C-alpha positions in Angstrom: 114.6 8.5 60.1 115.5 4.5 61.6 114.4 4.2 65.3 117.1 4.0 67.4 117.6 0.8 69.6 116.6 0.7 73.1 120.3 -0.1 73.9 121.0 3.5 72.7 118.8 5.9 74.7 120.9 5.6 78.1 124.1 6.5 76.2 122.2 9.6 74.5 120.4 10.7 78.0 123.9 10.4 79.5 126.3 11.8 77.1 123.9 14.6 75.5 125.3 17.8 75.6 122.3 19.5 77.3 122.0 18.9 80.8 118.5 16.8 81.3 116.6 16.3 84.2 113.8 13.7 84.4 110.7 14.4 86.6 107.6 12.2 87.6 104.3 12.9 87.7 104.7 14.7 91.2 107.4 17.0 90.0 110.7 14.9 91.5 113.6 14.5 90.2 114.4 10.8 89.1 117.3 11.0 86.8 120.3 13.5 86.4 122.5 13.4 83.5 126.1 14.1 83.4 125.9 17.6 82.0 123.0 18.6 84.3 125.6 17.2 87.0 128.0 19.5 86.0 125.5 22.4 86.0 123.9 21.6 89.4 126.1 19.4 91.4 126.1 15.7 92.0 123.6 14.2 91.0 123.5 12.3 94.5 121.9 15.0 96.1 119.1 15.9 93.6 117.5 12.3 93.0 114.3 12.0 94.7 114.2 15.7 95.5 111.4 18.1 94.4 112.2 20.3 91.5 111.9 23.3 93.7 114.8 22.5 95.7 116.8 22.2 92.3 115.4 24.7 90.1 113.6 27.5 92.4 110.9 29.2 90.6 110.4 26.8 88.1 106.9 25.8 87.4 105.2 23.6 84.5 104.1 25.3 81.5 101.1 25.2 79.9 100.7 22.0 77.7 100.6 23.1 74.0 98.0 21.6 71.4 99.6 19.8 68.9 100.5 22.3 66.2 101.3 24.8 68.2 104.6 25.9 68.9 106.4 24.6 71.8 106.6 26.4 75.1 108.9 29.5 75.4 112.3 29.0 77.1 112.7 30.4 80.8 116.0 31.3 82.4 116.2 30.4 86.2 119.3 31.4 88.7 121.0 28.3 89.7 123.4 29.9 92.6 124.4 33.7 93.3 126.4 34.5 89.4 125.1 31.6 87.2 121.9 31.0 85.2 120.5 28.8 82.9 117.8 28.3 80.2 115.2 25.7 80.5 112.9 24.3 77.9 110.3 22.0 79.4 109.0 18.9 77.2 105.9 16.7 78.5 106.8 12.9 79.1 104.8 10.3 80.2 103.2 12.4 82.7 105.8 13.8 83.8 108.5 16.3 82.6 111.9 16.2 80.6 113.9 19.4 81.7 116.5 20.4 79.0 119.1 22.5 80.6 121.6 24.9 79.0 124.1 27.0 80.7 124.4 30.7 79.7 128.2 31.8 79.1 128.9 35.6 79.9 128.1 36.5 76.4 124.9 35.2 76.6 124.0 36.5 79.8 125.1 40.1 78.7 122.6 39.5 76.0 120.0 38.5 78.2 120.2 41.3 80.4 120.5 44.0 77.6 117.3 42.2 76.1 115.9 42.4 79.5 116.5 46.3 80.0 115.6 46.9 76.4 112.0 45.1 77.2 112.1 47.4 80.5 112.5 50.4 79.0 110.2 50.0 76.4 107.5 49.5 78.6 108.3 52.5 80.8 108.0 54.5 77.5 105.0 52.7 76.4 103.2 53.1 79.9 104.6 56.7 80.4 101.9 59.6 81.4 103.9 62.0 79.7 104.7 61.9 76.1 108.1 60.9 74.7 109.4 60.8 71.4 112.9 60.4 69.8 114.1 62.3 67.2 116.8 62.0 64.4 119.5 64.6 64.2 117.3 65.7 60.7 114.6 66.3 63.7 112.4 63.5 62.3 110.7 61.2 64.3 111.7 58.2 65.2 109.5 56.7 67.9 106.3 58.0 69.5 104.8 56.2 72.4 100.8 56.2 73.4 101.3 59.7 75.6 102.4 61.4 72.7 99.2 60.1 70.9 96.9 61.0 73.6 98.8 64.8 73.9 99.0 65.6 70.2 96.5 63.2 68.5 98.5 61.7 65.9 98.9 57.9 65.7 102.4 56.4 65.6 101.6 55.6 61.9 101.1 59.4 61.2 104.0 60.8 63.4 107.1 58.4 62.3 109.5 59.8 60.1 107.6 63.2 60.0 109.5 66.2 61.1 108.9 67.2 64.4 108.4 71.0 63.8 106.0 70.5 60.9 104.1 67.8 62.9 103.5 70.0 66.5 104.9 73.6 65.5 103.3 74.5 62.3 101.6 77.7 63.4 103.2 81.1 62.4 103.4 82.4 65.8 104.9 78.9 67.3 107.5 78.1 64.8 110.1 80.7 65.2 110.3 79.9 69.1 110.5 76.2 68.2 113.4 76.6 65.7 115.2 78.4 67.9 114.6 75.5 70.4 116.0 73.0 68.0 119.2 75.0 67.4 119.6 75.7 71.3 119.5 71.7 71.4 122.1 71.4 69.0 124.4 73.9 70.9 123.7 73.0 74.5 123.4 69.5 76.4 120.0 69.6 77.4 116.9 72.3 76.8 114.2 73.0 79.4 111.5 75.1 78.6 107.7 76.0 78.8 106.7 76.7 75.4 103.3 75.9 73.3 102.6 73.4 70.9 100.2 72.7 68.3 97.5 69.6 68.1 96.3 67.5 65.1 93.2 69.3 65.3 94.9 72.8 65.4 94.4 73.5 69.2 97.3 75.2 70.9 98.6 73.4 74.2 101.1 74.5 76.8 104.0 72.1 77.4 107.1 71.6 79.6 109.6 70.5 77.2 113.0 68.9 78.0 114.9 68.0 75.1 118.4 66.2 75.2 120.7 64.6 72.8 121.4 60.6 72.6 125.1 59.6 72.1 125.9 56.1 71.4 129.5 55.0 71.2 130.4 58.7 71.2 128.4 59.1 68.3 125.4 61.4 68.3 122.2 59.5 67.2 119.5 62.1 67.8 117.3 63.6 70.4 114.8 62.4 73.1 111.8 65.1 74.0 109.6 64.9 76.6 106.6 66.7 76.4 104.3 67.5 79.8 100.7 69.1 79.3 101.1 72.1 81.9 97.9 73.7 80.4 96.2 73.7 83.6 98.8 74.3 85.7 99.5 77.5 83.5 96.0 78.7 83.3 96.3 78.0 87.5 99.2 80.3 87.5 97.9 83.0 85.6 94.7 83.0 87.7 96.8 83.6 90.7 99.0 86.3 88.9 96.0 88.1 88.0 94.4 87.5 91.9 97.5 88.8 93.5 98.2 91.8 91.2 94.5 92.9 91.8 94.9 92.5 95.6 98.0 94.6 95.2 96.3 97.4 93.1 93.6 97.0 95.7 95.9 97.4 98.6 97.9 100.2 97.1 94.4 101.9 96.6 93.4 101.5 100.0 96.9 102.8 101.6 96.6 105.7 99.4 93.1 106.8 100.3 94.0 106.1 104.0 97.2 108.4 103.8 94.9 111.2 102.6 93.1 111.5 105.9 96.1 110.3 108.3 97.9 113.6 106.9 95.0 115.5 108.2 95.0 113.8 111.5 99.0 114.2 111.9 99.0 117.7 110.9 95.8 119.1 112.7 97.3 117.4 115.6 100.1 119.5 115.3 98.6 122.7 114.9 96.5 121.6 118.0 99.7 121.1 120.3 100.8 124.4 119.1 97.7 126.3 120.8 96.9 126.8 125.0 96.4 123.6 126.2 96.4 122.1 129.4 99.2 119.3 130.5 96.4 116.6 129.8 94.9 118.2 126.7 98.7 118.0 125.3 99.2 114.6 126.5 96.7 113.1 124.4 97.5 115.4 121.5 101.0 114.2 121.4 99.5 110.5 121.8 97.4 111.3 118.6 100.5 112.6 116.8 102.7 109.4 117.6 99.9 107.4 116.9 99.4 109.0 113.6 103.0 108.8 112.7 103.4 105.0 113.5 100.3 104.3 111.6 101.4 106.2 108.7 104.8 104.2 108.4 102.9 101.1 108.4 100.8 102.5 105.7 104.0 103.6 103.8 105.5 99.9 104.3 102.3 98.3 102.8 101.9 101.0 100.0 105.4 100.3 98.9 104.9 96.6 98.8 101.7 96.6 97.3 103.4 98.6 94.3 106.3 96.3 94.2 103.9 93.1 94.4 101.9 95.0 91.6 104.9 95.8 89.4 104.3 99.5 89.6 107.7 100.6 91.0 109.7 102.7 88.6 113.2 103.6 89.0 114.5 107.0 88.2 117.9 107.2 86.6 119.1 110.7 88.1 122.6 111.8 89.2 122.9 111.6 93.1 125.6 111.9 95.3 126.6 108.9 97.2 128.2 110.3 100.3 125.3 112.8 100.9 122.8 109.7 100.7 124.7 108.1 103.3 124.7 110.9 105.5 121.4 111.8 105.2 120.3 108.0 106.4 122.6 108.4 109.5 121.2 111.9 110.5 117.6 111.0 110.3 118.8 108.0 113.0 121.2 110.1 115.0 118.4 111.0 117.7 117.4 107.3 117.9 121.0 105.9 118.3 121.7 108.7 120.8 118.9 107.8 123.1 120.6 104.1 122.9 124.1 105.6 123.6 124.9 103.8 120.1 127.7 105.0 117.9 127.0 105.7 114.0 130.0 105.9 111.5 130.5 105.3 108.2 133.2 105.3 105.6 133.1 105.7 101.6 136.4 104.2 99.8 138.5 106.9 97.6 137.7 104.4 94.6 134.0 104.7 95.1 132.6 107.3 93.0 131.3 110.6 94.3 128.1 111.0 92.1 126.3 108.2 90.7 123.5 107.5 88.3 120.3 105.9 89.9 117.4 106.0 92.3 119.0 108.0 95.2 115.6 107.9 96.8 115.3 104.1 96.8 118.7 103.7 97.9 118.2 105.7 100.8 115.2 103.7 101.6 116.9 100.4 101.4 119.7 102.1 103.9 117.1 103.6 106.1 115.6 100.3 106.5 118.5 98.5 107.4 120.3 100.7 109.5 117.2 101.3 111.2 116.6 97.7 112.3 120.4 97.7 113.0 119.6 100.4 115.8 116.2 99.1 116.4 117.9 95.4 117.5 121.1 96.6 119.3 121.3 97.7 122.6 125.2 98.5 122.9 127.8 99.3 120.7 127.2 101.0 117.2 126.4 100.6 113.8 128.5 101.2 110.9 128.1 101.7 106.9 130.9 100.8 104.4 130.5 101.3 100.7 133.2 100.2 98.2 133.4 98.9 95.0 134.8 95.3 94.7 135.1 95.5 90.9 136.2 98.7 88.8 134.8 99.5 85.2 136.3 97.7 82.2 136.1 100.7 80.3 135.6 104.7 80.7 131.7 105.3 81.4 131.1 101.6 82.6 129.7 100.1 85.1 130.6 100.4 88.7 129.7 97.3 91.1 129.1 99.4 94.5 128.7 96.9 97.6 127.3 98.3 100.7 127.5 96.8 104.2 125.6 97.7 107.4 127.2 96.0 110.4 126.0 96.3 114.0 127.1 94.9 117.6 123.4 93.5 118.4 122.5 89.4 119.5 123.0 88.8 115.7 120.8 86.2 114.0 120.6 82.1 114.8 120.8 79.5 111.9 117.1 78.8 112.5 115.8 82.4 112.2 117.3 82.7 108.9 115.2 80.8 106.7 112.3 83.4 106.2 114.1 86.4 106.8 113.6 88.1 103.6 110.0 86.8 103.4 107.0 89.3 103.8 105.4 89.4 106.8 107.9 87.7 108.8 110.0 88.3 112.0 112.6 86.7 113.9 110.0 85.3 116.6 106.8 86.4 118.3 108.9 88.1 120.8 110.3 90.6 118.4 106.8 91.9 116.9 105.5 92.3 120.7 108.7 94.0 121.8 109.5 96.2 118.8 106.5 96.0 116.8 106.5 96.6 112.7 105.1 94.5 110.0 107.8 92.3 109.0 107.9 94.0 105.3 111.0 96.1 105.5 113.6 93.4 104.8 111.1 92.2 101.7 110.7 95.3 100.4 114.6 96.2 100.6 115.4 92.9 99.0 113.0 93.4 96.1 114.2 97.0 95.5 117.9 96.0 95.4 117.0 93.4 92.9 115.0 95.8 90.7 118.5 97.9 90.8 120.0 94.7 89.5 121.7 93.9 92.9 121.3 91.1 95.9 121.0 91.4 99.3 122.4 88.8 101.6 123.2 88.5 105.6 125.9 87.3 107.3 125.8 86.6 111.2 127.5 84.2 113.8 124.6 84.4 116.1 126.8 85.1 118.6 125.7 88.0 121.1 128.0 91.1 120.5 129.3 90.1 117.0 125.6 91.2 115.5 125.2 91.1 111.8 126.0 92.1 108.9 123.6 93.1 105.9 125.8 93.1 102.4 124.0 94.4 99.3 125.3 95.3 95.9 124.2 96.8 92.6 125.4 98.5 89.5 125.7 101.9 88.7 127.2 104.2 85.9 129.4 107.3 87.3 127.6 110.5 87.0 129.2 112.7 84.0 131.8 114.9 85.0 131.9 118.9 83.9 135.4 119.9 84.7 137.9 119.1 87.7 136.6 119.0 90.9 138.2 121.9 93.2 140.7 120.3 96.2 139.7 121.0 99.8 142.4 122.1 101.9 144.2 119.1 101.7 147.9 120.5 102.0 146.8 121.7 105.3 145.6 118.4 106.7 148.4 116.3 105.0 151.2 115.2 107.5 149.4 116.5 110.4 149.8 114.0 113.5 146.4 113.1 115.0 145.7 111.4 118.3 142.6 109.6 118.3 141.0 108.2 121.6 138.1 105.9 121.4 137.4 102.6 123.1 135.0 101.5 120.0 137.3 99.8 117.4 134.9 99.8 114.8 134.9 103.8 115.6 138.7 103.9 115.2 138.7 102.2 111.7 135.9 104.5 110.4 137.5 107.7 111.4 140.9 106.7 110.8 140.2 105.8 107.0 139.0 109.2 106.6 141.8 110.9 108.1 144.1 108.9 106.1 142.4 109.9 103.0 143.1 113.4 103.7 146.9 112.2 104.6 147.2 112.9 108.1 149.0 110.5 110.2 146.7 108.7 112.6 147.8 107.2 116.3 145.0 105.4 117.5 144.5 104.6 121.5 141.5 102.9 123.0 141.4 104.4 126.5 141.8 107.5 128.1 144.7 106.4 130.4 146.7 104.8 127.3 146.2 108.5 125.6 147.7 110.2 128.9 150.5 107.9 128.7 151.4 108.7 125.2 151.3 112.4 125.6 153.3 112.2 129.1 156.0 109.9 127.3 156.8 113.3 125.2 154.6 112.3 121.9 153.9 115.6 119.8 150.4 115.9 118.0 148.8 118.5 116.0 145.2 117.8 117.3 143.8 114.7 119.3 140.1 113.5 118.6 138.2 112.4 121.7 135.2 110.2 121.7 132.7 111.2 125.1 131.8 107.9 126.2 134.4 105.9 127.2 134.7 103.4 130.2 136.5 104.7 133.5 137.9 107.8 131.9 135.2 109.7 129.4 136.3 112.6 126.9 135.6 115.7 129.2 137.7 114.2 131.9 140.6 113.3 129.7 140.4 116.7 128.2 140.7 118.3 131.7 143.5 116.2 132.5 145.5 116.9 129.3 144.8 120.7 130.1 146.9 120.2 132.9 149.7 118.7 131.0 152.1 121.7 130.4 153.0 120.5 127.3 149.7 119.8 125.8 147.9 122.6 127.2 147.5 124.4 124.1 146.7 121.2 122.1 143.7 121.6 120.1 141.1 118.9 121.3 138.0 118.0 118.9 135.0 116.1 120.8 133.1 113.8 119.6 129.5 113.1 121.2 126.1 112.7 120.8 123.4 115.2 119.9 121.8 115.8 123.0 125.6 116.4 124.7 126.9 118.6 122.0 126.3 121.8 124.0 127.0 120.5 127.2 130.5 120.6 127.5 132.5 122.7 129.9 133.9 125.7 128.6 137.4 126.1 127.6 138.1 122.5 127.3 137.5 121.8 123.5 138.2 123.4 120.3 135.3 122.1 118.4 132.5 120.0 119.2 131.0 117.4 116.4 127.7 115.2 117.3 127.9 111.6 116.0 127.5 110.3 113.4 130.5 112.3 111.9 130.0 113.6 108.4 133.2 114.0 106.2 132.4 117.3 105.2 131.9 118.4 109.5 134.9 116.8 110.3 136.9 118.6 107.7 135.6 121.9 108.8 136.1 121.0 112.0 139.7 120.0 111.7 140.5 123.2 109.7 139.2 125.6 112.2 141.3 123.4 114.8 144.7 123.8 112.9 144.0 127.0 111.8 146.7 129.5 112.5 144.7 132.3 113.9 142.8 129.9 116.2 141.2 131.5 119.1 142.9 129.8 122.3 141.1 127.1 123.8 141.4 129.0 127.0 138.2 130.5 128.6 137.4 133.7 127.2 135.8 136.4 129.3 132.1 137.3 128.0 133.4 141.0 127.6 133.8 143.1 124.1 137.5 142.7 123.1 139.8 145.6 123.6 140.1 147.5 120.4 143.3 146.8 118.4 145.0 148.1 115.3 145.5 145.3 112.6 145.7 145.3 108.8 142.3 144.8 107.4 141.3 143.1 104.0 139.7 146.1 103.1 142.5 148.4 102.8 142.9 148.1 99.2 139.9 147.7 97.0 140.5 145.2 94.4 137.3 146.4 92.3 139.7 149.2 91.4 142.2 147.1 90.3 139.9 144.1 88.6 136.9 145.6 87.9 134.0 143.4 87.3 130.2 143.3 86.6 128.9 141.2 89.1 125.3 139.7 89.4 124.5 138.1 93.1 121.4 135.6 92.9 120.2 134.9 96.5 117.0 134.6 98.1 117.8 135.0 101.6 117.7 138.5 102.6 120.1 138.6 105.4 122.5 136.6 103.3 121.8 139.3 100.4 122.3 142.2 102.5 125.7 140.9 104.0 126.9 140.1 100.4 126.3 143.5 99.0 127.9 144.8 101.7 131.1 143.0 101.5 131.1 143.3 97.7 130.6 147.2 98.1 133.5 147.1 100.7 135.5 145.7 97.8 134.4 148.0 95.4 132.2 146.2 93.6 128.5 147.2 93.3 126.5 144.5 92.1 122.8 143.6 90.8 120.9 141.2 92.6 118.2 138.5 91.8 115.9 136.7 94.3 116.4 133.5 92.3 117.3 131.5 89.3 114.6 132.7 87.2 115.1 136.3 88.0 118.2 135.9 87.3 118.0 134.4 84.0 115.9 137.2 83.3 118.5 139.7 84.2 121.5 137.9 82.4 119.1 138.0 79.1 119.0 142.2 79.4 122.6 142.9 80.8 126.1 141.1 80.6 127.9 140.3 83.6 131.6 139.3 84.1 130.6 137.0 87.1 127.7 135.5 88.6 127.5 134.6 92.5 124.9 131.8 92.4 123.3 130.3 95.7 122.6 126.8 95.2 119.3 126.1 96.9 116.6 128.7 95.9 113.0 128.7 95.2 111.0 128.4 91.5 114.7 127.5 90.2 117.7 126.7 92.2 121.3 127.4 91.4 122.1 124.1 89.5 119.4 124.2 87.2 119.6 127.9 86.6 123.4 127.7 85.5 122.3 124.6 83.0 119.9 126.8 81.4 122.3 129.9 80.9 124.9 127.3 79.9 122.6 126.3 76.8 121.1 129.8 76.2 123.8 131.7 76.0 126.5 132.4 73.2 129.6 130.5 74.5 131.1 134.2 74.2 129.1 136.0 76.6 128.7 133.6 79.4 129.4 134.9 82.8 132.1 133.1 85.3 129.6 131.7 87.5 130.7 131.0 91.6 128.6 128.6 93.3 128.0 129.7 96.9 126.7 126.6 99.3 126.7 125.8 102.7 127.6 122.1 101.8 131.7 122.3 101.6 132.7 118.7 100.5 134.5 117.8 97.5 131.4 115.8 96.4 129.4 119.0 96.6 131.7 120.9 94.7 131.6 118.2 92.2 127.9 118.5 91.6 128.2 122.2 91.2 131.3 122.1 88.6 128.7 119.1 86.8 126.0 121.6 86.5 128.5 124.1 84.8 129.6 126.3 87.5 133.3 127.5 87.4 134.3 128.1 90.9 133.1 127.3 94.2 132.4 129.1 98.1 131.4 127.3 100.7 128.9 129.5 103.5 129.6 131.4 105.6 131.6 133.2 102.7 135.3 134.2 104.3 136.3 137.7 102.6 139.6 136.3 101.9 138.2 133.4 99.9 135.5 135.5 97.9 138.7 137.9 96.7 140.7 134.6 95.8 137.7 133.4 93.7 137.1 136.9 91.9 140.5 137.2 91.2 140.4 133.9 89.7 137.6 135.1 87.6 139.4 138.4 86.7 142.5 136.2 85.3 140.1 134.1 82.9 138.2 137.0 81.7 139.5 137.6 77.7 140.9 140.9 77.1 140.7 141.9 80.9 142.5 145.5 81.3 145.2 146.2 83.6 144.5 148.6 86.8 147.0 150.4 88.7 147.2 149.6 92.2 145.6 151.9 94.5 147.2 152.2 98.1 145.1 153.1 100.5 145.7 154.9 103.8 145.2 152.4 106.9 142.0 152.9 108.5 141.0 153.6 112.2 141.1 151.0 114.9 138.3 148.4 114.6 136.6 146.7 117.6 137.0 142.8 118.2 134.1 140.8 118.2 132.2 140.3 121.2 132.0 137.1 123.5 128.1 136.1 123.8 127.4 133.0 125.4 125.2 130.8 123.2 126.6 132.6 119.8 129.4 130.9 118.3 133.1 133.0 118.6 134.4 131.7 115.3 131.2 132.8 113.4 131.2 136.1 115.0 134.8 136.9 114.4 134.1 135.8 110.8 131.2 138.1 110.6 132.8 140.8 112.4 135.7 140.6 109.7 133.3 140.9 106.7 131.7 144.1 108.2 135.3 145.5 109.0 134.8 149.2 110.0 131.2 149.3 109.1 130.2 147.4 112.2 128.5 150.0 114.2 126.4 151.0 111.1 125.5 147.9 109.1 125.3 145.1 112.5 122.1 146.9 113.6 120.6 146.7 110.2 121.5 143.1 109.6 120.3 141.7 113.0 116.9 143.6 112.0 116.8 142.1 108.9 117.1 138.8 110.5 114.7 139.2 113.5 112.2 140.1 110.5 112.6 137.1 108.3 113.5 134.7 110.6 109.9 134.3 112.4 108.5 134.6 109.0 110.6 131.6 108.1 109.6 129.6 111.2 105.9 130.4 110.1 106.6 129.1 106.8 108.1 125.8 108.1 105.2 125.2 110.6 102.4 125.9 108.0 104.4 123.9 105.2 104.5 120.5 107.9 101.0 121.0 108.7 100.2 120.7 105.1 102.4 117.9 104.3 104.5 119.9 101.9 107.7 118.5 102.8 109.6 120.2 99.8 108.5 123.7 101.1 109.7 122.9 104.8 113.2 121.9 103.6 113.4 125.0 101.8 112.4 127.3 104.6 114.7 125.3 107.2 117.5 125.7 104.9 117.0 129.6 104.4 116.7 129.7 108.5 119.7 127.6 109.1 121.7 129.9 106.7 120.6 132.9 108.6 121.5 131.5 111.9 124.9 130.2 110.7 126.0 134.0 109.9 125.4 134.8 113.5 126.8 131.6 114.8 123.4 130.3 116.4 124.8 126.6 116.5 121.8 125.3 118.2 119.3 126.9 115.7 121.6 125.9 112.8 121.5 122.3 113.8 118.1 122.0 114.1 117.3 123.4 111.0 120.0 121.2 109.3 118.1 118.2 111.0 114.7 119.2 109.5 115.8 119.8 106.0 117.7 116.5 106.0 114.3 114.6 107.4 112.2 116.5 105.0 114.7 116.1 101.8 114.3 112.5 102.7 110.5 112.5 103.1 110.3 111.2 106.7 107.5 112.4 108.7 108.8 110.8 111.8 109.9 113.0 114.6 109.6 116.3 112.5 106.7 117.7 114.8 109.0 117.7 117.9 112.0 118.8 116.0 109.5 121.9 114.6 108.4 122.6 118.1 112.2 122.7 119.4 113.5 124.6 116.7 110.6 127.4 117.4 112.0 127.3 120.8 115.5 127.8 119.9 114.4 130.7 117.7 113.1 132.4 120.6 116.6 132.0 122.4 118.4 133.1 119.1 116.2 136.4 119.1 117.3 137.2 122.5 120.8 136.8 121.9 120.6 138.6 118.6 119.1 141.5 120.3 122.3 141.2 122.9 124.4 141.1 119.9 122.8 144.1 118.6 123.0 145.8 121.9 127.1 145.8 121.9 127.4 148.4 118.9 124.2 150.3 119.6 
């Protein structure tokens, strides 16, 4: 190539396309050409300046030896938005810098190249295995961490099928294939699984896999493997240790329970002996402390069982309303001591009976309602039950929603974080003031979750507005055996009721229940407002008054109502606390109900208040009523018109004797069995048309007996079964019908209802013979029931009606039977409590309650009801004083029965 003349170099320097900077050995700029000036600015500014001022960050490269490649180009910024590519050439001890500006495409290419180099460095130095995979699951890239984890070099891994490479074991391959299919179906997958190394060992890995899409086209997948072998081992070790701890705690708690039961039982027996006041106080302290410790142990035992995974939920039919009522029964006394109102409402859409674990549901409700009562100083607590979502198909799952609302202090936002954590309480002052383990809510949450639901809380943290705990779970409605018998809804439908209560929640709950029975409700919040309504001429069939109201309480309001001429005979129903139910002035109220009000008790009280033959609410003299002549239900003997073979299955001697007497007076001789097992034996030997079946009996109850006879007896020989029970709600009727019973009578049995039930049985008998009516002469006048203070007048009226003209002959025998059996039942109850046999205690209390109900011994009946409910719920707290109180009520009842017997002897 010919050498250029020296005159050509200045022109070449000035007009070359690339910018040129000439640096002297001190790295100062000595010349700038036109292209460089266009890139960097006026040359007069840069000539004589150090190169750092022109190209910040540029440093001379190492001079290469002859034959080696030229130094690489570098890219440097020349302002906020532009860059230049620089190539340095040594020249006479200095440097010749060739500059080329980058256009937009070149800059984008440069950025992409930098990003590519950056991400390649990230993948190369990543501590976790990163593998890119084609849509055919062939390995496209394999970083060093993947080589360390699985043992394959990139040469061995690239192009191989990832499943055949790291999932080539029979017990791992199916799950890996499913994960691969899941990656194709979903955007990403995150699992903890197992994979196989090159040497055949298995490693626990956390796998994250996701598709890679370029320009809308799927190019393959990226898989990230993290070795979690040590974490899995530590987790398993922790779980094993936790389970061992929980099993140990469960064992210890159970072992401590045994001597604690003995301590509590013996302390109870000791208190029944002759003791000095100081000794009785000591024994009472032992008993109360034992109850508290036993409650603590029960919480620990439940929590340890849950932690150890040993909680098994039952799937048995149970009555939802009765479950809620039993919880309120157990807490009614505690709420009464704090003057708190308790109430509940179950919507009509909610199934009556469901299949599930009723005991665990009761445990959750006891905890939530117990906490609400504990932390509420004024106002009340309510339970609401509804079904937000109905099943889509018959027999499907209901979603049951429970809400426990209180009017306490509420729970602040800061205190909610650990609310459902074990051993957590709101603050130290709560633990000091109220005690407890802090396990209740944690146990409740886990039980609800085990039932397939969730538990949460709502609160504004404002005193007086309290908190609401919600929980849900799913359950199926229990199978129905037939249509339920309706209560006396027509007698309540359309009746106008005045509800007087200062508590808005109570008015709402009571109003819902009354409206469900078709009653017209007028609600007022004070006694003054109620009097104003009555004085203005408003007419009502009934008034329901709350006892505790400001300014004017229930009894005071009732006294004012009795002074009004137009409202003097208005039936009044008082809602009060347990400790005040027997302390009301005589003559003011038609009926008195303790809170919390049960739907069954409210229904019966309403029917009593609205009955046509209601005894006047005015005071009655405590003397026998004069003899009157009236038409008797026994003037005709249905047995002569409708002959039936009857079997009476009843374990209570008093109930049995009374039923036999009534049947005999109706013309029906009957056989008897003392329990379900005896009844089945008689049914196997003899054919009966009708079985009068008591529901609660020892050995085999009425429900189980009915199911058994329906299963064993041929269809053409099965009798008509009539249930007899003290529980009178529709739900109780449904339970009996579900068991296969045909009809239902609530105790105490009314003669008219018994005749109607026997008539229904007669009409359904195949090939029933006809019978000519037998006209009987009117019987002699009979005495009305006496009025004895302490015995319920309406109960005595029913008893007198059932005995009719045989009062003088049969009443002394009935009383003697009761006086003989009731103390024995009381002894059975005390012994069962001392031995911790709660099932036997409940049975004894139930039978004693039935005896008391026949003679109107209301106090004894109520105490037996409380004992039965607590024993059924397996709650020991408060049982011992209740049984002691029951013993005192029994002594008083024995005196009253002797007085009753004296009215006819």
